[in-house]
N, C-alpha and C positions, 0 to 999 in steps of 0.2 A: 466735638461736633458738633454744628448746626444744621439746626432744622429748619428747609425750605420753606418759605409761608408761600399757601397758594394764592397763584397771579390774581391781579386786581380788575382781570375783564372774567366773560365767558370763553369756556376751552368748545373748539366742536368737536365731536367726536361722531364717532359710523360705530355698529354692531350688526352683525347679520346670523337671520334666521336661518339653520345651513344646513336641510334637506338631505336624506339620507334613509332608499329606502324606509320614508313614510316615517321616521326619526329624525328629531333635534337635537345641533348636538351642543350639550350646557357642559360650561367650565366651571369651579368653582374658586374663587380669589384667596389665593395664597398669603396679601399680604393686605394692614387696614388702607383706604375704609373698605366698608364690608367683607372683611374675611369671613372667611367661611361661608358666604352667602352666592349660589349658585346664580351662575349673570348668562351672557349672550359673548361670542369672541366681539375683540374689538377697539379701538383706541384711538387716540389723537388724530387728525388731518395736519396731516404737517402746510406748510405755507406752501400756496401753488399746488399743490397737488387736486385732483379728485374726487368724487364721493369714492364711485368704485373704485379708486384706484386705489386710496386709501383704506376701503375693510378688506379688500382682495390681498393688501401688504400683511394689515393689522392680522387679517388672520389665518395665513403665512406664517408671521413671528412669533404667535401664542399658539398656532397648535399646529403647527407645519402641513395644512388642510389647504388645494386647490379648488376653487370653489368660483361655479356662474353665477353674476349677480342676475336674479331675474327685475326685481324692481322694488320702488321703494313699499317699506310695511309701514311708516308712521314715526315716530318717534316721541323724545321728552325730554323735558329739562328738570337737573338732576343743580337746586339749588344751597347755599352753604350751610349747614347747622351751625349750631351754638358750639357745637363743639370741632366746630373747622370745616377743611373740604371746602372744594372746589367745587365753581356757577360749572355745568356742563350742558350744553345742546347738545343731545346723540342725535343723528337721524337712524336709523334701525332700517334695514334692507333684510327681504327673504334671499336665501340663494340658494343652489344646487351644488352639493360635493360633488369634483369633477375628481377628484385622485388626492394619493397619499395617504395614512393612517394617524392619526392625532400623536403627534410627540408634544409638550409641553412646553412652558418654556419656564420661568422661573416665575410668573406671574397667579401661573394658578398652581394646584397642589392634585387635581381631579376632575376628571373630565363623564359626563356621563351621555352615552347615545340615549331618548327618551321620544315614547310618542307625544305628539301634542297635545297639550290638555290634560298630560296626567303626570303633574305634579307633587302629585301626593302633598307629604310636608314635606319637601326640601322648602330651605330656608332661599328665597327668590329678589332677588333685584327689583325695584319699585314698577311697574306697567308691565313688565314680562310677561305675562300672561296675557296680555293683548297686542302685545304687537307681534307675541308668534301666530293666536289666532288671525290677522288680516297679513302673515306672511304666508300663512298655512293657503288662504283665502288668493292666493296671487298662480298656486297650483295649478 
């Protein structure tokens, strides 16, 4: 089995801070990189796809949820590390839950609806608290 190397150029991705009854949805990554880390649902933008369309599609694929995008909550950049990994620019959006209950795909092994800022000792992806705070300000 050949392991694919990361792309040689930055990848554009999206994520969503999804609000429902005053809480946001976090999902836990089931695989490397960042296995066991809680994050916002999201993923890569496909060629020719708009950002709002991409985030709604990724959220549906990963969680089964329908969302309504509210607005831009920020961005972050993930650079390749010495241990590998890709270069990603992640555009994050605030969104409202619009329907369905979470059904995770194989990318995640847990989810939690949690009060924004009440992350306790959860292992989080970098920049998540700042994105969630910015998203909350858009409500």
